[in-house]
Backbone bond lengths (Angstrom), bond angles and torsions (degrees), N, CA, C in turn:
res aa  C-N    CA-C-N  psi(-1)  N-CA   C-N-CA  omega(-1)  CA-C   N-CA-C  phi
1 M - - - 1.464 - - 1.508 106.89 -
2 R 1.418 114.52 151.03 1.474 123.60 -178.79 1.509 112.66 -124.36
3 A 1.310 117.28 151.74 1.418 124.56 175.40 1.521 104.05 -128.79
4 F 1.303 117.57 128.78 1.506 125.18 167.41 1.523 113.42 -89.09
5 I 1.236 123.36 115.87 1.429 127.29 -172.19 1.569 112.35 -116.18
6 F 1.453 116.12 152.29 1.307 121.04 -170.05 1.473 111.23 -137.54
7 P 1.379 119.25 130.43 1.436 125.64 -167.86 1.566 115.77 -74.38
8 G 1.342 119.01 161.10 1.399 123.98 -178.06 1.576 108.05 -107.95
9 Q 1.433 109.82 -165.45 1.470 115.70 -176.40 1.465 109.71 -63.08
10 G 1.478 111.39 146.31 1.515 115.69 -178.22 1.457 109.25 109.93
11 S 1.350 121.41 -14.85 1.382 122.63 -177.70 1.596 110.62 -96.43
12 Q 1.342 114.43 2.50 1.484 119.21 -179.79 1.523 108.49 -79.86
13 S 1.388 112.40 150.54 1.439 121.79 172.93 1.600 109.26 -158.42
14 V 1.244 115.27 145.50 1.453 119.22 176.65 1.587 107.40 -61.65
15 G 1.357 110.48 131.16 1.627 114.23 -175.48 1.514 107.47 106.80
16 M 1.326 124.48 -13.43 1.475 122.50 -173.70 1.548 105.59 -66.59
17 G 1.359 105.48 143.80 1.549 112.35 -178.09 1.495 119.18 79.59
18 K 1.374 113.32 -19.79 1.549 113.09 -171.23 1.487 113.16 -60.74
19 A 1.383 116.54 -54.22 1.455 121.46 -171.11 1.610 107.57 -67.15
20 L 1.337 122.25 -31.74 1.284 125.07 179.54 1.558 112.78 -67.04
21 A 1.396 112.16 -45.35 1.398 119.37 -175.31 1.612 108.66 -68.93
22 E 1.358 116.17 -36.09 1.481 120.45 176.17 1.559 114.32 -67.07
23 A 1.335 114.51 -24.77 1.488 121.84 177.48 1.456 110.55 -90.79
24 S 1.284 124.16 -24.32 1.499 120.45 -167.51 1.528 111.48 -142.15
25 P 1.336 120.07 114.27 1.413 120.47 177.36 1.612 112.13 -61.51
26 V 1.332 116.45 -20.61 1.528 121.12 176.13 1.578 105.89 -62.09
27 A 1.390 117.71 -51.38 1.432 121.00 179.19 1.486 110.00 -59.85
28 M 1.295 117.89 -47.23 1.506 116.83 -177.03 1.493 115.79 -62.26
29 A 1.445 117.03 -28.94 1.378 123.04 176.03 1.547 109.35 -68.08
30 V 1.265 121.59 -35.36 1.443 127.17 173.74 1.483 110.28 -57.72
31 F 1.397 116.80 -54.13 1.458 121.72 -176.14 1.567 111.00 -63.45
32 Q 1.408 117.31 -35.29 1.442 122.16 179.13 1.506 110.60 -67.21
33 E 1.282 115.21 -44.14 1.464 119.46 178.79 1.587 111.73 -61.77
34 V 1.305 114.89 -39.67 1.543 117.05 -179.92 1.572 107.79 -68.55
35 D 1.359 115.65 -40.12 1.422 117.91 -178.81 1.519 109.71 -64.39
36 D 1.356 119.13 -41.94 1.420 119.81 175.23 1.558 116.41 -67.23
37 A 1.277 113.25 -31.79 1.571 114.63 178.52 1.442 108.86 -70.03
38 L 1.384 119.53 -35.78 1.480 123.36 -176.16 1.527 110.63 -90.46
39 G 1.270 120.58 -11.88 1.496 118.04 -174.90 1.515 110.03 65.51
40 Q 1.161 124.49 29.89 1.458 125.05 -179.50 1.552 110.90 -148.07
41 H 1.392 115.01 159.23 1.513 118.67 179.30 1.493 106.89 -87.25
42 L 1.209 121.78 70.87 1.483 127.81 175.41 1.502 109.04 -62.64
43 Y 1.276 119.86 -46.77 1.549 125.67 178.21 1.408 110.63 -47.83
44 R 1.452 116.53 -50.47 1.385 123.57 -173.61 1.591 110.59 -68.00
45 L 1.444 111.10 -32.23 1.527 109.98 176.58 1.464 111.17 -76.89
46 M 1.403 121.50 -26.71 1.386 123.19 178.80 1.492 112.43 -70.72
47 T 1.331 116.30 -33.73 1.549 122.73 -176.35 1.455 114.28 -91.49
48 Q 1.451 117.35 -29.48 1.436 117.88 -174.09 1.540 113.04 -118.09
49 G 1.357 114.91 -15.49 1.441 117.04 -176.49 1.636 108.40 86.67
50 P 1.374 115.74 -159.86 1.423 128.33 0.28 1.532 119.15 -65.75
51 E 1.328 118.76 148.28 1.433 123.08 -178.40 1.464 115.49 -51.38
52 D 1.375 116.22 -43.74 1.470 118.70 -173.20 1.608 108.67 -63.64
53 Q 1.376 116.93 -26.31 1.495 119.95 -177.22 1.619 107.31 -84.74
54 L 1.304 118.18 -34.30 1.448 118.42 173.01 1.540 114.88 -70.06
55 L 1.411 115.70 -27.61 1.430 113.67 178.83 1.592 111.76 -76.52
56 L 1.300 118.62 -15.35 1.447 119.34 175.17 1.553 111.34 -54.14
57 T 1.243 115.78 129.95 1.469 122.71 -176.39 1.468 115.42 -45.63
58 E 1.345 114.58 -42.88 1.485 122.20 -176.71 1.448 115.14 -70.67
59 N 1.349 117.59 -21.79 1.469 126.39 174.12 1.532 110.88 -93.40
60 A 1.301 116.87 -46.02 1.595 121.72 -174.78 1.486 107.02 -58.87
61 Q 1.367 119.53 -49.05 1.510 122.03 -174.82 1.588 114.66 -57.87
62 P 1.286 117.12 -56.50 1.542 115.78 169.90 1.492 117.09 -57.04
63 A 1.348 113.05 -34.23 1.481 114.52 178.78 1.422 119.59 -68.05
64 I 1.341 115.72 -42.44 1.534 122.94 175.23 1.461 105.25 -64.06
65 M 1.274 122.54 -43.62 1.537 123.49 -175.36 1.569 107.04 -65.41
66 A 1.342 119.56 -45.46 1.391 123.09 -177.40 1.487 109.24 -60.69
67 N 1.359 122.00 -43.17 1.439 125.50 -171.97 1.580 105.59 -68.92
68 A 1.355 118.97 -41.19 1.432 120.12 -178.99 1.551 110.22 -67.25
69 I 1.348 115.55 -40.21 1.542 113.95 -175.00 1.484 107.14 -74.18
70 A 1.412 119.27 -29.20 1.432 120.28 -178.62 1.592 108.53 -67.05
71 T 1.454 118.75 -38.26 1.401 124.77 175.62 1.579 112.33 -60.36
72 L 1.376 113.64 -45.97 1.395 120.03 -178.30 1.616 109.26 -68.59
73 R 1.239 117.21 -41.81 1.566 119.12 -179.12 1.455 112.91 -62.12
74 V 1.363 116.08 -39.38 1.412 119.55 177.08 1.548 111.86 -65.05
75 L 1.322 120.01 -36.46 1.470 120.60 172.01 1.434 111.34 -67.66
76 E 1.257 117.15 -41.91 1.479 118.43 176.27 1.627 120.93 -60.95
77 Q 1.405 105.18 -52.45 1.473 112.64 -178.27 1.449 117.57 -81.39
78 E 1.276 117.94 -36.17 1.491 118.58 179.69 1.461 108.69 -95.35
79 G 1.383 125.00 -20.97 1.354 126.28 172.67 1.488 116.29 -83.14
80 G 1.379 113.11 -20.30 1.412 116.99 -172.62 1.574 118.00 71.91
81 I 1.280 112.01 33.46 1.478 120.99 -171.95 1.540 112.84 -121.35
82 R 1.293 114.69 127.45 1.564 117.80 177.70 1.448 108.02 -95.36
83 L 1.356 113.79 137.66 1.402 123.75 178.45 1.552 109.77 -56.77
84 A 1.265 110.77 -50.91 1.543 117.43 177.35 1.496 117.34 -57.01
85 D 1.280 116.11 -24.45 1.525 119.65 173.30 1.538 112.92 -83.41
86 K 1.195 117.08 -25.89 1.488 117.73 -166.54 1.597 109.46 -114.16
87 A 1.188 120.25 -15.29 1.459 121.95 -178.96 1.544 111.17 -122.67
88 D 1.318 115.18 136.17 1.429 121.01 177.27 1.497 119.80 -93.60
89 Y 1.455 111.13 -21.25 1.419 120.33 172.22 1.508 109.12 -149.01
90 V 1.335 117.00 157.06 1.466 123.60 166.20 1.498 107.12 -125.10
91 A 1.353 112.75 152.73 1.457 124.69 174.34 1.446 111.57 -158.18
92 G 1.351 113.20 153.47 1.569 121.11 -178.36 1.389 109.38 -142.94
93 H 1.403 110.93 146.89 1.520 119.05 179.76 1.483 110.43 -82.82
94 S 1.339 124.03 120.16 1.439 129.72 -173.84 1.512 113.55 46.02
95 L 1.438 119.87 -109.71 1.478 119.60 -177.76 1.590 108.25 -63.58
96 G 1.329 115.43 -13.36 1.555 117.91 179.20 1.512 110.04 -70.08
97 E 1.399 114.58 -20.03 1.513 114.80 175.49 1.513 111.61 -62.39
98 Y 1.334 111.98 -38.65 1.582 119.07 176.78 1.609 107.03 -60.54
99 T 1.344 117.33 -45.29 1.434 119.01 178.75 1.535 110.54 -62.65
100 A 1.311 118.56 -44.00 1.479 118.33 175.11 1.520 115.05 -57.64
101 L 1.320 112.88 -38.34 1.550 116.58 173.61 1.329 116.83 -64.39
102 C 1.381 118.68 -40.78 1.424 126.39 171.39 1.572 109.16 -61.00
103 A 1.280 118.19 -47.79 1.456 117.39 178.56 1.426 120.35 -56.87
104 S 1.396 109.91 -35.63 1.474 115.36 -179.26 1.546 116.44 -93.59
105 G 1.455 110.73 13.80 1.495 112.88 177.88 1.465 122.23 83.84
106 A 1.346 115.30 -1.39 1.465 122.72 175.89 1.550 111.83 -62.18
107 F 1.311 117.53 -43.81 1.445 126.97 174.85 1.392 112.60 -119.34
108 D 1.372 125.20 148.43 1.347 123.55 167.52 1.483 109.47 -81.77
109 L 1.426 118.52 167.79 1.340 120.83 -172.66 1.539 118.14 -66.03
110 A 1.294 115.02 -42.95 1.535 120.16 175.98 1.549 107.60 -61.10
111 T 1.150 120.91 -44.09 1.617 120.09 -179.13 1.514 108.07 -67.25
112 T 1.382 118.18 -39.61 1.548 114.20 177.02 1.439 113.89 -63.66
113 A 1.427 117.13 -36.88 1.474 118.76 178.63 1.546 111.82 -66.90
114 R 1.218 112.80 -36.39 1.580 113.02 -177.76 1.550 113.95 -76.01
115 L 1.403 111.16 -30.48 1.514 116.71 176.44 1.603 108.02 -68.26
116 L 1.339 116.39 -39.71 1.372 114.57 -172.02 1.578 109.52 -79.59
117 K 1.305 118.63 -26.93 1.473 122.85 168.17 1.405 113.35 -55.85
118 H 1.398 113.36 -50.93 1.470 123.46 179.43 1.497 108.91 -63.14
119 R 1.309 117.01 -47.11 1.504 121.51 176.67 1.482 113.72 -52.21
120 G 1.385 113.04 -50.95 1.508 118.22 174.97 1.433 117.38 -57.36
121 Q 1.324 116.10 -40.37 1.487 118.87 178.61 1.559 108.60 -72.56
122 A 1.265 121.81 -36.07 1.482 124.67 -174.76 1.560 105.31 -69.26
123 M 1.369 115.55 -46.61 1.432 117.06 -176.29 1.513 112.11 -65.37
124 Q 1.312 117.61 -38.41 1.536 123.22 178.37 1.524 107.45 -61.12
125 A 1.404 117.83 -43.71 1.431 121.95 -167.97 1.543 109.00 -78.45
126 A 1.351 116.78 -19.17 1.424 123.29 -171.19 1.613 115.02 -61.62
127 V 1.261 110.49 -30.02 1.645 121.34 -174.02 1.445 108.94 -136.80
128 P 1.313 122.37 119.19 1.486 122.89 170.03 1.527 112.62 -41.91
129 V 1.332 117.24 136.63 1.462 122.02 176.27 1.628 106.90 -56.16
130 G 1.392 107.17 132.73 1.541 111.56 179.30 1.612 113.92 97.42
131 E 1.234 115.32 -22.83 1.416 119.46 -178.55 1.550 113.85 -78.91
132 G 1.303 113.88 -31.04 1.466 120.46 -175.82 1.531 110.53 -114.24
133 A 1.438 115.56 172.71 1.393 117.37 178.56 1.532 104.16 -170.69
134 M 1.422 112.42 163.80 1.413 121.57 179.93 1.588 109.20 -130.74
135 A 1.282 121.29 150.22 1.449 119.05 173.50 1.578 107.70 -144.40
136 A 1.257 108.53 150.98 1.574 115.68 171.22 1.437 109.53 -101.47
137 L 1.413 113.22 127.98 1.438 121.11 173.65 1.453 110.68 -97.89
138 L 1.273 117.03 111.58 1.501 120.60 -172.54 1.549 105.82 -97.91
139 G 1.359 109.17 136.59 1.463 117.69 -172.68 1.502 118.69 79.97
140 A 1.439 110.84 16.59 1.473 118.47 -178.81 1.507 104.51 -114.97
141 D 1.402 110.80 137.76 1.486 116.61 163.84 1.528 112.50 -92.64
142 L 1.291 119.25 -178.31 1.464 119.12 -170.30 1.520 107.70 -68.32
143 A 1.295 127.45 -35.88 1.396 120.70 -175.58 1.530 109.16 -74.88
144 K 1.259 116.29 -32.89 1.632 117.83 -179.29 1.489 104.98 -70.86
145 A 1.341 120.67 -39.37 1.484 122.17 -174.66 1.513 108.51 -66.36
146 Q 1.376 115.25 -41.79 1.497 120.40 -177.56 1.431 110.65 -65.09
147 A 1.469 120.33 -35.16 1.460 124.00 175.97 1.460 108.54 -67.92
148 I 1.357 122.93 -39.14 1.452 121.66 -178.75 1.569 105.78 -66.61
149 A 1.289 118.63 -44.78 1.475 121.10 -174.07 1.495 106.09 -64.78
150 D 1.332 124.77 -37.52 1.355 129.68 -173.73 1.605 106.62 -68.43
151 A 1.282 116.06 -42.79 1.448 129.43 -174.91 1.611 104.86 -68.38
152 A 1.288 117.94 -41.25 1.418 119.77 -176.74 1.499 116.22 -82.50
153 A 1.328 117.68 -20.18 1.442 117.84 -169.30 1.507 116.52 -58.06
154 E 1.324 117.12 -47.53 1.486 120.25 179.63 1.521 115.94 45.85
155 G 1.331 111.55 47.58 1.525 118.43 177.74 1.575 111.91 86.60
156 E 1.372 118.27 -10.05 1.388 116.33 174.85 1.555 108.66 -97.24
157 V 1.418 113.44 176.24 1.463 117.82 172.06 1.486 112.91 -78.81
158 C 1.209 113.19 129.04 1.532 123.22 178.55 1.551 110.74 -152.99
159 T 1.195 121.01 102.09 1.441 118.06 -168.28 1.676 105.91 -145.80
160 V 1.291 111.46 166.60 1.560 119.93 172.95 1.390 108.19 -76.25
161 A 1.338 110.95 128.08 1.500 123.07 178.78 1.524 114.24 -102.40
162 N 1.429 116.91 -46.23 1.389 120.91 -179.17 1.567 108.42 -133.91
163 D 1.317 117.23 118.05 1.429 118.31 170.04 1.555 107.39 -96.83
164 N 1.377 110.02 89.04 1.480 119.65 -168.77 1.456 115.23 -74.85
165 D 1.300 119.80 -53.13 1.446 126.11 -177.25 1.503 110.23 -158.18
166 P 1.336 123.68 176.94 1.406 124.25 -170.37 1.510 114.54 -63.44
167 G 1.336 121.00 -15.90 1.494 130.28 -177.17 1.408 116.02 -124.61
168 Q 1.328 119.11 14.97 1.536 121.70 -177.03 1.531 107.10 -149.60
169 V 1.342 118.91 111.51 1.492 119.21 174.49 1.572 100.08 -126.87
170 V 1.318 111.38 141.61 1.528 117.11 178.22 1.565 108.05 -105.82
171 I 1.194 118.25 132.28 1.546 123.85 166.82 1.441 117.19 -106.03
172 S 1.377 115.43 157.08 1.470 122.83 -171.81 1.476 107.06 -145.68
173 G 1.437 113.52 150.38 1.429 119.88 173.66 1.536 114.08 157.60
174 H 1.366 120.46 -147.52 1.382 119.04 177.86 1.518 111.42 -73.34
175 R 1.275 112.72 145.24 1.534 115.40 -172.57 1.441 112.84 -58.34
176 G 1.396 118.17 -40.98 1.441 116.85 175.52 1.507 121.71 -54.93
177 A 1.414 110.71 -41.11 1.382 120.72 179.84 1.647 104.23 -67.33
178 I 1.220 117.72 -46.49 1.555 118.55 -172.84 1.518 107.20 -63.42
179 E 1.362 114.98 -40.58 1.509 114.61 178.37 1.550 113.45 -66.93
180 R 1.320 119.47 -31.32 1.418 125.24 175.19 1.625 107.39 -66.23
181 A 1.346 113.20 -38.65 1.483 117.22 -175.37 1.607 105.14 -71.46
182 I 1.303 120.02 -35.24 1.454 118.69 -178.12 1.570 108.10 -68.14
183 A 1.311 119.53 -39.83 1.438 125.29 177.57 1.513 110.59 -62.96
184 L 1.367 119.39 -36.14 1.482 122.20 177.99 1.513 115.18 -81.27
185 A 1.329 116.49 -17.49 1.459 119.44 -171.60 1.579 115.73 -52.55
186 K 1.258 107.57 -46.24 1.575 111.10 -172.63 1.501 110.14 -71.51
187 E 1.441 114.78 -45.26 1.396 118.19 -179.23 1.596 115.66 -64.16
188 M 1.347 116.54 -21.00 1.381 125.68 177.49 1.537 116.17 -91.63
189 G 1.424 109.45 1.36 1.511 112.63 170.18 1.516 118.21 109.10
190 T 1.400 116.47 2.58 1.408 114.06 170.54 1.459 118.59 -92.91
191 K 1.360 118.84 172.19 1.367 119.48 172.91 1.535 115.58 -63.33
192 R 1.241 116.31 -48.81 1.498 125.73 177.07 1.515 114.00 -177.81
193 G 1.197 118.89 164.26 1.417 127.92 174.68 1.640 110.99 -113.52
194 I 1.349 116.29 128.87 1.441 118.50 179.78 1.499 113.51 -118.12
195 L 1.323 118.25 127.75 1.477 119.37 176.25 1.556 105.97 -68.62
196 L 1.403 111.32 135.41 1.499 116.41 179.56 1.428 110.61 -93.90
197 P 1.390 119.38 140.65 1.594 125.21 176.74 1.499 104.76 -71.38
198 V 1.276 119.86 74.60 1.556 119.00 172.02 1.477 107.81 -126.97
199 S 1.352 115.27 155.50 1.299 120.86 -168.47 1.694 114.63 -91.51
200 A 1.280 111.54 -8.14 1.440 119.67 -179.23 1.565 110.24 -153.01
201 P 1.380 113.07 159.40 1.428 116.72 178.24 1.581 112.29 -88.19
202 F 1.374 115.82 92.76 1.404 121.66 -172.60 1.598 110.33 -74.97
203 H 1.304 114.68 158.10 1.485 124.40 166.93 1.549 108.18 58.06
204 C 1.294 120.08 48.48 1.536 124.38 175.99 1.561 103.72 -149.51
205 P 1.298 109.47 167.90 1.540 115.44 -176.22 1.657 114.55 -59.93
206 L 1.322 112.91 -19.17 1.464 114.25 178.05 1.574 112.62 -66.40
207 M 1.295 111.96 -16.69 1.546 114.89 -178.64 1.528 113.98 -92.10
208 Q 1.417 113.43 19.07 1.502 117.53 178.01 1.564 115.08 -54.55
209 P 1.381 112.87 -45.13 1.516 115.73 176.57 1.510 112.48 -55.94
210 A 1.313 115.51 -34.39 1.452 115.51 179.46 1.558 114.20 -76.59
211 A 1.380 113.72 -30.21 1.435 118.46 177.15 1.545 107.85 -70.37
212 N 1.266 118.81 -33.98 1.569 122.38 174.67 1.486 109.37 -61.78
213 A 1.376 119.25 -51.13 1.388 124.74 173.35 1.509 116.88 -52.87
214 M 1.285 118.63 -44.50 1.411 121.70 175.19 1.492 111.02 -66.30
215 E 1.341 120.43 -37.97 1.367 121.07 -179.83 1.501 111.76 -59.58
216 R 1.296 113.16 -40.29 1.583 119.61 173.75 1.492 110.32 -64.11
217 A 1.253 116.02 -49.15 1.606 118.55 -174.47 1.557 105.85 -69.57
218 L 1.279 125.59 -34.57 1.493 121.24 179.04 1.457 111.61 -77.82
219 A 1.214 122.43 -20.41 1.435 127.40 -177.90 1.611 111.46 -58.63
220 D 1.387 111.83 -33.06 1.465 122.72 -172.23 1.562 112.89 -98.74
221 V 1.459 112.36 5.57 1.486 112.72 -170.87 1.540 104.84 -109.74
222 R 1.348 113.14 144.26 1.455 122.91 170.27 1.462 112.19 -79.85
223 I 1.312 114.61 121.94 1.624 121.58 178.36 1.526 101.80 -111.42
224 A 1.326 117.01 124.82 1.343 120.52 172.62 1.487 108.57 -95.23
225 A 1.364 114.80 160.11 1.518 119.53 174.20 1.573 108.03 -61.52
226 P 1.280 119.26 125.90 1.533 117.91 -176.93 1.501 107.43 -68.40
227 L 1.378 117.50 152.71 1.455 122.54 178.81 1.535 112.28 -66.36
228 I 1.344 115.93 -30.98 1.431 114.71 173.13 1.610 103.94 -137.52
229 P 1.322 115.63 156.83 1.455 121.06 -175.58 1.532 112.45 -55.94
230 V 1.361 118.02 145.74 1.519 119.71 178.42 1.699 103.16 -112.60
231 F 1.289 109.88 132.17 1.528 111.07 169.12 1.441 108.11 -77.44
232 A 1.380 118.26 127.82 1.509 123.74 179.61 1.474 108.82 -89.84
233 N 1.294 113.46 143.40 1.517 123.36 -177.86 1.553 108.43 -65.00
234 V 1.335 121.23 -40.06 1.431 115.31 -169.57 1.516 113.73 -87.71
235 T 1.358 116.95 -8.69 1.466 120.57 -177.46 1.607 110.06 -114.51
236 A 1.374 112.18 -23.09 1.544 116.48 -171.13 1.563 109.97 57.57
237 Q 1.377 117.51 33.50 1.512 125.11 178.50 1.463 110.74 -135.81
238 A 1.347 114.31 154.23 1.418 117.34 -172.59 1.560 106.92 -81.60
239 V 1.352 109.17 145.02 1.556 116.44 -177.17 1.557 111.51 -138.06
240 S 1.236 112.40 140.04 1.480 115.14 178.95 1.571 112.99 -132.96
241 D 1.317 116.45 -14.95 1.534 122.44 177.10 1.406 114.48 -70.15
242 P 1.304 118.23 119.74 1.536 115.71 -175.50 1.597 114.45 -61.24
243 D 1.370 119.51 -31.43 1.424 115.29 179.51 1.523 112.90 -72.11
244 T 1.355 113.87 -31.34 1.481 118.33 178.38 1.588 105.94 -72.83
245 I 1.272 122.39 -36.99 1.370 122.81 179.61 1.555 108.09 -64.28
246 R 1.313 118.53 -44.53 1.540 116.71 176.76 1.499 114.66 -55.27
247 R 1.386 109.31 -43.85 1.606 115.14 -175.31 1.442 103.20 -63.93
248 L 1.309 122.41 -51.53 1.481 128.71 -172.16 1.562 111.82 -62.01
249 L 1.266 117.77 -30.81 1.468 118.63 175.66 1.528 112.12 -77.19
250 V 1.297 119.69 -19.41 1.435 119.39 169.95 1.423 111.60 -80.00
251 E 1.337 118.97 -44.50 1.441 125.76 167.95 1.561 115.59 -45.82
252 Q 1.271 116.18 -42.24 1.433 125.82 -165.88 1.544 102.71 -65.46
253 V 1.359 121.90 -31.97 1.419 118.98 -172.10 1.510 113.16 -61.76
254 T 1.332 117.09 -36.41 1.501 123.65 178.09 1.466 112.02 -103.36
255 G 1.258 123.97 -8.87 1.453 128.54 -169.30 1.520 110.38 -94.42
256 M 1.292 116.56 166.43 1.471 124.02 -178.50 1.602 108.40 -80.95
257 V 1.275 112.44 136.70 1.449 116.05 172.73 1.537 107.35 -86.55
258 R 1.394 107.70 113.39 1.474 118.25 -172.22 1.531 109.23 -96.03
259 W 1.381 114.79 63.85 1.488 122.70 -176.41 1.474 114.83 -67.16
260 R 1.365 113.22 -44.62 1.570 115.71 -178.07 1.458 106.24 -61.48
261 E 1.371 119.78 -47.85 1.520 121.35 -175.92 1.444 109.47 -67.50
262 S 1.279 122.46 -29.20 1.494 125.93 178.30 1.535 106.86 -65.20
263 I 1.338 121.96 -48.51 1.449 122.20 -178.26 1.469 107.41 -70.19
264 L 1.308 124.13 -39.79 1.494 124.16 179.68 1.555 105.42 -61.54
265 A 1.187 123.45 -48.65 1.517 127.56 -179.40 1.522 108.96 -61.83
266 M 1.290 120.94 -38.85 1.409 118.64 177.03 1.519 113.77 -69.20
267 T 1.311 113.62 -41.17 1.438 121.06 -178.54 1.651 107.11 -66.08
268 E 1.291 114.60 -38.92 1.482 119.78 -177.12 1.554 108.01 -58.91
269 I 1.349 116.49 -37.21 1.396 119.95 -171.02 1.583 111.71 -91.65
270 G 1.316 111.40 1.80 1.527 116.80 172.11 1.450 120.08 113.31
271 V 1.350 117.36 10.26 1.433 122.37 174.32 1.476 108.43 -73.01
272 E 1.297 119.63 126.48 1.467 125.01 -178.53 1.501 115.30 -115.50
273 R 1.351 114.44 -23.24 1.466 123.14 178.97 1.562 116.66 -126.86
274 Y 1.287 111.13 128.21 1.474 115.92 177.80 1.506 110.65 -118.76
275 V 1.434 115.52 133.94 1.324 122.34 -179.38 1.456 113.20 -123.65
276 E 1.392 115.21 116.48 1.413 124.98 -173.74 1.429 109.40 -94.53
277 F 1.455 117.53 126.60 1.483 119.09 177.51 1.512 114.96 -108.20
278 G 1.334 113.09 125.83 1.383 116.98 174.74 1.534 120.28 84.95
279 G 1.340 112.27 17.47 1.512 119.95 -179.62 1.416 105.30 -170.25
280 K 1.450 114.77 164.43 1.418 128.86 175.29 1.566 109.38 -123.65
281 V 1.261 117.46 41.10 1.507 122.94 -170.60 1.523 108.30 -109.81
282 L 1.344 115.68 -47.07 1.454 122.77 -174.01 1.475 118.96 -76.61
283 G 1.394 110.48 -37.66 1.510 118.93 174.11 1.477 114.52 -48.24
284 P 1.360 118.66 -55.07 1.454 119.31 178.98 1.541 113.89 -60.61
285 M 1.371 114.47 -35.53 1.497 121.05 176.90 1.524 110.44 -60.05
286 V 1.366 112.87 -44.22 1.536 115.92 175.65 1.471 113.84 -57.52
287 K 1.257 119.82 -46.90 1.374 124.09 -179.16 1.502 111.32 -61.53
288 R 1.280 123.24 -31.70 1.401 121.17 178.71 1.557 110.70 -83.89
289 I 1.221 116.84 -18.34 1.579 121.66 178.32 1.570 105.91 -85.05
290 S 1.383 115.87 -48.90 1.442 118.37 -173.94 1.505 107.84 -134.03
291 P 1.359 114.41 81.75 1.440 121.54 -175.20 1.600 113.29 -46.38
292 D 1.182 119.99 -39.33 1.465 124.45 -174.42 1.586 112.73 -76.67
293 A 1.268 114.46 -7.67 1.541 119.68 179.55 1.458 108.98 -78.18
294 E 1.428 115.61 152.57 1.443 122.95 170.57 1.516 109.07 -93.81
295 A 1.342 115.81 128.26 1.532 120.17 -178.35 1.441 108.93 -129.37
296 T 1.386 115.23 124.02 1.446 122.14 -175.39 1.588 106.14 -126.56
297 S 1.331 115.82 131.79 1.518 126.06 175.69 1.481 109.56 -105.41
298 V 1.353 113.40 123.51 1.525 122.15 -173.97 1.580 105.03 -116.98
299 I 1.417 111.16 119.62 1.381 119.19 179.08 1.566 111.60 -128.09
300 S 1.379 112.86 -51.51 1.475 119.01 -175.82 1.402 115.44 -92.01
301 M 1.418 117.18 178.53 1.511 122.93 179.06 1.536 106.73 -65.86
302 D 1.422 112.40 -43.79 1.456 114.83 175.04 1.524 111.78 -55.05
303 D 1.241 116.15 -46.36 1.538 112.54 -178.58 1.472 111.06 -59.37
304 I 1.332 119.50 -47.65 1.426 127.30 176.39 1.450 116.20 -45.63
305 E 1.490 109.30 -51.41 1.443 112.93 179.59 1.526 117.60 -68.93
306 A 1.379 113.20 -35.51 1.475 116.56 175.95 1.520 108.34 -67.44
307 L 1.354 121.64 -35.49 1.485 122.86 -179.51 1.525 108.91 -64.65
308 A 1.319 112.57 -41.17 1.656 118.96 -173.19 1.563 106.25 -61.40
309 K 1.255 116.12 -30.35 1.465 114.75 -176.41 1.474 115.77 -82.86
310 T 1.298 113.36 -3.25 1.536 118.92 -179.54 1.511 113.93 -112.77
311 L 1.277 110.56 -6.44 1.539 113.43 -177.75 1.526 112.09 -89.56
């Protein structure tokens, strides 16, 4: 059994998608459709920068999605491969869940781009710049990370945002609390805590205004039943019902990304191979979570051609 997986924020870089678009008109068509949907030159920003503009959440989120979908579409259209025939599940990390829903047909591409643009803007606006922060706790499991977050909170928000793999958990909340958590990390038994270069404290209760904004945005969007089940971040369970998908996407804005549990759950039901599209972030996580699993990261035309031969 196979799962196709899609990366989240942090996998963006200037130049992303350029070689693929130059090699394949299928990829270029994806980038053009996203540009048209957003009414902006996102592809130009992806390929030429400036980096500080690409890093903005409202640009990074649709850019990462577009790059992953372009990679998948090249495989499908030039390789003659249908996702529904070759994958048993899809999943994505945070914004990657929207990519997974697009890949499986729950959202069309233009809708996905507009939702992610709106999501990025809403998340950025939810907390004034400088008030929130996120940190990666290296060498921490979920229980240890939660204990550090609880000890550091002191009346402020400080909670687990991403349970990524057995040795990396991300916390999110008020800047002061996150800084206290970093100071506590080593004495509470982790390798270290690292402040992340993000512009807002994602996946914590401070994001409630963004969750409210996404609830309004998703209320008017048609969601089709996906071609194959999607593993949801907040439940680490497969979901196919459109109304449930809508509700969980709202909960995801403030909820924890249960990535480690999602991979364990897929592995438990028989998934042996994971294919990451458009990044090389999730593949290594999968190997740390499920060492016996096969994990492939697909970015270039060479990667796509090599994958097509093995599916």
